[in-house]
C-alpha positions, -999 to 999 in steps of 0.1 A, spaced: -237 -245 153 -246 -210 140 -218 -192 122 -223 -162 146 -217 -188 179 -183 -196 160 -151 -186 185 -118 -183 171 -93 -209 183 -67 -202 206 -31 -194 190 -8 -223 186 27 -222 197 54 -250 187 19 -273 182 8 -266 218 -21 -242 221 -19 -213 245 -29 -177 247 -3 -149 239 1 -143 275 13 -178 280 36 -177 248 48 -144 263 60 -160 294 70 -191 278 94 -170 253 111 -152 283 116 -180 307 131 -199 270 155 -167 265 165 -168 301 172 -201 306 194 -204 274 214 -171 288 219 -189 318 230 -219 305 253 -197 278 263 -181 312 277 -213 326 291 -232 295 312 -200 283 330 -202 315 344 -240 313 371 -233 285 397 -237 312 380 -269 324 381 -283 288 413 -272 276 434 -280 308 417 -297 335 395 -289 367 423 -267 383 422 -235 406 435 -203 388 458 -176 398 468 -167 433 442 -155 458 420 -185 448 442 -208 465 441 -195 496 404 -193 495 405 -231 481 426 -238 512 407 -223 537 372 -240 520 387 -272 526 396 -263 560 357 -255 566 344 -284 549 365 -307 573 370 -292 605 338 -273 609 326 -235 610 340 -233 649 372 -244 640 376 -222 610 366 -193 628 392 -196 656 421 -210 634 455 -196 636 475 -202 606 511 -208 616 519 -217 580 516 -178 568 537 -151 575 565 -165 597 568 -160 624 538 -138 633 511 -160 616 480 -150 609 444 -154 627 420 -168 597 387 -162 612 393 -124 618 411 -113 589 387 -127 560 353 -125 544 339 -159 546 308 -156 525 329 -173 496 339 -203 521 307 -206 538 286 -210 504 310 -235 490 309 -257 522 274 -254 520 268 -264 487 291 -293 494 277 -306 526 243 -302 509 254 -324 477 265 -351 501 236 -351 523 218 -363 492 245 -387 484 257 -367 454 296 -375 459 320 -343 448 350 -335 458 352 -299 478 377 -288 450 353 -292 421 328 -272 439 352 -242 445 362 -248 401 324 -247 393 312 -217 419 317 -190 400 301 -204 367 271 -211 390 267 -177 403 271 -160 371 241 -181 359 225 -165 389 237 -131 381 218 -131 346 187 -142 362 191 -110 388 200 -87 359 172 -94 342 150 -88 373 170 -54 380 166 -41 344 130 -51 343 124 -28 372 141 0 357 124 -2 321 105 -32 310 111 -71 302 123 -65 269 154 -46 283 159 -71 311 164 -98 286 186 -82 263 208 -73 296 207 -105 309 220 -119 275 248 -96 273 259 -101 309 258 -137 304 288 -133 279 303 -101 290 344 -103 290 344 -77 318 328 -100 343 339 -132 328 375 -124 336 367 -128 371 341 -157 372 355 -184 346 356 -221 361 387 -222 385 386 -186 396 378 -190 428 377 -155 443 354 -133 462 344 -114 433 326 -144 419 298 -144 443 300 -107 450 287 -93 418 255 -113 425 251 -102 458 258 -68 446 229 -66 417 206 -86 441 210 -58 470 202 -30 441 173 -52 427 160 -54 461 170 -18 470 152 -5 437 118 -27 450 120 -10 486 120 26 469 91 17 446 68 3 472 79 15 506 78 -19 521 96 -28 552 96 -66 539 115 -55 506 139 -33 524 144 -64 550 154 -83 521 176 -59 507 198 -57 543 199 -96 542 215 -93 504 233 -63 516 249 -86 545 257 -114 522 276 -89 499 298 -79 531 307 -112 540 318 -117 506 336 -87 496 355 -57 506 337 -41 476 307 -35 499 320 -3 507 307 8 471 277 -1 477 273 13 509 283 48 498 260 45 463 227 40 481 231 68 507 243 92 476 213 81 458 188 91 491 207 122 491 200 131 453 162 123 456 164 149 485 179 174 466 160 168 438 128 173 460 116 132 455 122 123 491 91 108 503 81 82 531 86 54 508 124 64 507 126 74 546 111 36 552 133 20 528 168 38 538 165 36 574 155 -3 577 181 -11 553 209 12 568 198 0 607 196 -35 600 221 -37 573 249 -20 596 243 -41 625 240 -74 604 278 -63 590 290 -60 622 283 -97 630 314 -100 605 346 -103 622 368 -88 599 342 -58 596 335 -54 634 329 -19 645 341 -3 609 305 7 599 303 32 628 339 41 631 359 44 592 356 72 573 343 51 543 310 44 561 304 81 574 283 92 544 259 66 549 254 75 590 253 110 574 222 105 550 206 85 579 207 116 598 196 140 570 166 117 570 155 118 604 162 155 601 140 159 568 111 139 585 110 161 613 112 193 593 84 179 577 65 176 607 71 208 621 64 226 587 30 209 589 23 225 622 38 261 621 32 289 598 55 297 570 71 327 586 78 312 620 88 278 602 116 300 585 128 317 613 131 283 634 147 266 601 176 290 598 182 286 635 182 251 639 201 249 605 230 270 618 230 251 653 231 217 633 260 225 611 281 239 637 276 213 663 279 186 633 312 200 624 326 202 661 316 168 668 332 157 637 366 173 643 369 160 679 361 123 669 387 129 640 412 144 661 406 116 689 408 87 666 370 73 672 368 79 636 395 63 615 410 78 585 405 65 550 427 36 539 455 40 512 435 19 487 403 46 492 429 76 489 441 55 458 407 55 440 402 98 447 436 101 434 453 78 410 489 88 420 488 85 458 497 48 457 523 52 433 539 81 455 529 68 489 523 34 492 543 9 465 529 -19 480 493 -12 464 507 3 433 527 -28 426 499 -51 420 483 -49 382 450 -48 392 456 -17 408 469 2 375 448 25 358 427 13 328 439 19 294 411 29 268 418 -4 250 409 -24 283 375 -7 279 369 -19 242 385 -55 249 364 -63 281 330 -43 268 328 -39 234 298 -24 219 287 -18 252 310 15 252 287 29 224 255 18 237 260 26 272 256 66 262 225 54 242 207 38 277 217 68 297 201 89 272 169 69 276 171 69 314 173 107 316 144 111 294 121 96 319 137 104 353 124 84 381 137 75 417 149 42 399 166 55 369 182 81 390 199 52 408 210 34 378 223 67 364 243 74 396 254 40 395 267 40 359 287 74 363 305 66 397 312 28 382 327 46 350 350 69 371 360 42 394 369 19 367 392 42 350 411 49 382 419 11 386 415 -19 362 399 -43 388 368 -23 392 361 -30 353 342 -58 374 317 -34 387 313 -13 355 302 -42 336 271 -53 350 256 -14 348 272 -16 313 251 -45 304 218 -31 320 220 4 303 231 -8 271 201 -35 272 178 -6 278 196 13 249 194 -16 225 157 -25 233 145 10 235 159 16 198 149 -16 183 113 -11 196 113 26 183 125 10 146 105 -19 147 74 2 150 84 16 114 89 -16 99 60 -24 75 65 -61 72 37 -71 43 28 -52 11 -8 -51 24 6 -25 54 23 -10 23 -8 0 7 -32 2 37 -9 30 55 -3 64 33 33 74 28 47 101 55 56 130 36 77 141 61 98 106 68 92 92 29 118 64 35 110 53 72 105 19 65 143 15 46 159 34 75 147 13 100 158 -17 82 189 -5 81 193 1 116 177 -31 127 201 -47 104 230 -29 118 220 -34 155 220 -72 144 252 -68 132 264 -53 161 251 -79 183 268 -106 163 303 -91 166 296 -88 203 288 -123 208 318 -137 186 342 -111 203 331 -120 239 338 -160 229 371 -150 212 383 -130 243 370 -156 269 386 -186 249 420 -169 244 426 -142 273 406 -156 303 405 -190 301 445 -199 310 451 -208 346 483 -191 359 492 -222 377 496 -238 345 508 -223 313 502 -226 273 520 -217 241 518 -223 204 540 -244 187 555 -238 151 526 -263 140 499 -246 160 495 -269 185 496 -262 221 528 -266 243 519 -268 281 541 -254 311 534 -273 342 564 -259 361 547 -246 388 530 -273 402 562 -294 393 582 -270 419 554 -271 446 553 -309 445 592 -312 450 588 -289 480 562 -309 493 578 -343 489 617 -331 494 618 -305 523 613 -311 559 577 -305 568 587 -273 591 607 -260 565 608 -219 557 604 -209 523 611 -174 512 598 -160 480 580 -128 466 549 -122 480 528 -130 446 534 -169 452 528 -172 490 494 -189 487 500 -210 461 533 -223 479 510 -229 515 484 -243 495 503 -268 470 534 -275 490 520 -273 523 552 -251 534 554 -223 557 561 -190 540 574 -154 550 547 -134 529 518 -139 506 492 -118 490 471 -108 519 499 -79 520 486 -66 555 525 -63 568 542 -38 551 572 -40 567 577 -75 565 574 -78 526 600 -47 526 623 -71 543 619 -96 517 622 -71 493 655 -59 507 670 -96 509 664 -100 470 681 -66 462 709 -69 484 742 -84 479 745 -121 489 768 -113 522 738 -88 534 710 -110 521 723 -137 539 720 -118 570 685 -113 565 676 -148 558 692 -163 588 673 -136 609 639 -149 593 651 -184 595 648 -190 559 656 -226 547 648 -219 507 641 -195 484 623 -195 455 623 -172 423 605 -170 392 626 -167 359 611 -165 324 645 -159 307 645 -193 291 606 -199 280 599 -161 273 576 -155 304 574 -120 308 558 -123 341 591 -136 364 604 -117 393 633 -97 371 605 -79 355 589 -74 390 623 -66 405 621 -27 407 590 -33 428 609 -52 454 635 -22 452 609 4 461 591 -18 490 619 -26 504 636 11 504 602 24 518 608 12 552 637 26 579 660 -8 578 659 -4 538 671 33 534 705 21 520 684 8 491 679 34 462 662 24 431 685 48 407 716 27 416 699 -3 397 697 19 366 726 28 338 737 64 340 714 71 313 687 58 336 679 22 316 672 -10 336 694 -33 316 704 -70 323 732 -71 299 768 -60 303 760 -21 301 735 -28 329 739 -14 369 770 -33 389 748 -31 417 717 -51 396 742 -77 383 753 -85 419 721 -86 437 708 -114 451 679 -118 427 700 -112 399 720 -141 406 694 -165 417 675 -160 383 705 -163 360 727 -191 379 741 -213 350 721 -194 325 753 -181 307 759 -217 296 725 -223 280 715 -217 245 682 -203 243 677 -192 203 695 -201 173 721 -176 160 722 -159 198 748 -164 223 746 -183 254 729 -166 285 705 -148 257 675 -138 279 641 -139 255 618 -118 276 647 -90 280 661 -95 246 694 -91 258 728 -111 266 730 -111 303 761 -94 313 774 -112 345 778 -152 333 802 -168 351 797 -168 387 792 -188 416 767 -186 445 785 -182 481 753 -186 504 730 -206 484 732 -238 467 710 -249 437 681 -274 450 656 -277 423 650 -261 388 618 -271 368 621 -287 337 616 -251 317 636 -228 341 602 -215 352 608 -221 389 640 -222 406 645 -233 443 675 -227 465 688 -240 497 703 -215 523 736 -228 534 744 -235 569 767 -217 592 804 -228 588 814 -252 617 843 -226 631 852 -252 656 874 -245 685 
């Protein structure tokens, strides 16, 4: 063979000959696969450390309803009237929930059983969130790739795999709506960008289907159906509106609205509630804009301007009149309290204490941003900068998503979950762009240094590039360690099983909650009614299978207020309320012995506020439970109203005889760091039924009325 006929061999990768395109594809698949595996495995700390168990409070209701769906079928599930909740009112399950989470779990359960893969429905629920977090990693890659390039997508995918802001609601056992909702949200956004870029009815239809899945899964879908219209409106204002946008939005809005109305809990809200009016208004603007473009093409400029001014005035006046009439007649429902709370952070505190009492609804502290996002806080503006330097329809969308989610996450700590994905996406764009820019300035070999002339304006280009790349690598390493530590220590402890560090560094497990619920299940009548604060309602019905008065749904403020009034009143007044509500047992959480700070004494002021927020609780005033100096104290200086109320007595009954710490007197509360002020008392209308090993859960039986005889 002649020398001129020789061809260079195909490049070799790991001993396998493949061209550069195949190597590139292989590396992308390898990195994405590792990110997805990491996303799943990093969420398993709680399972490895404790066991396969459902976490928190809301997930227990979701698990209970999923188990019912898997056993009884969808028809019975959709028409299920739950008489174990909200006694004596009950609850219609099918019309008061977003069923997407339950249907997804039941579908996976039946799919696995179809192939004779035996798995308990509880384990499907426990591992569903880690599974969907892996899918979220994949969707994030495609979303970021649509915005910038594949390199940015890989960085964003790796970051969202371990970001604590997302892990906090998607660890194994965190069986809540957000576990699949973030996947649905990013999938909807990805398909929306595809539809905007192509103007394809197919992509718009797929976006509408993804939106329907989102609506069926989480009430946060309202954020999507306001952000997408806002994006279209900004494109109109910026002169970027086109036939592509018109086709994409009209298809998504019409099909998405029709599909969303098939969810019983949503019903006619998309065309009646104020939260959805922005989407309807932008849909109308799209029709007007398209009509104006058509008329402009048919008329001269002078006639068009006259017609435009006249129609604009008439349309504006008509729109305002119709809107005012519909609002006044109640056809368009006003904004909800939660929606007002997003616009005005002080609204809930001043008007709706039941919303303000939820820890997830508190404003986010600056430290929480760093704790949940770490270096993303600093790379977010960098990614935003690169998006501004090259404004496209897609980049305008991600800028709006980042800006709005940043505001809402500052108002409500729960919405950190919505911020985390866009933080990862914009940080991925920023990190990838910075590395690409400085990698070009990096001279790897001596041959490169000799062959290239030194830039007089940039004499230390290679050194600067080396430093920047090393710093970025260091930041990424610290991000990895921080995320792993936060996941392990802060977000992998199920609230149903508590742990603490012993003096020798070992773990002490407190399993009092399950102990108490097990006792209730096996030692009380099947129709017994249990009164507790609403936080524990879902757990009691799911684990103890007993009827409760209030639970975490918090749909009836009056009923919750009545329970708060009982807790805040003296024994005699509380007994009247308990007899009125047909209560058999009362359950309270007490952390004074173990140092558990999330107990009912620390929540008590919210019971007072909510109890006094209705007409029947007007006699309850918060200031009565403070000292004259305005302090909330449980010691001898505490208010006599507090020291004699039912909650205080149930928590501290017999506690005055117990030593909790060496060198401290009996009755020393390790949470409040004080010796209780009312030690020697007896209960008149209650009798102690059960107290768990570490005194975390205390259960009391309501005494029957005295037999007066004749």
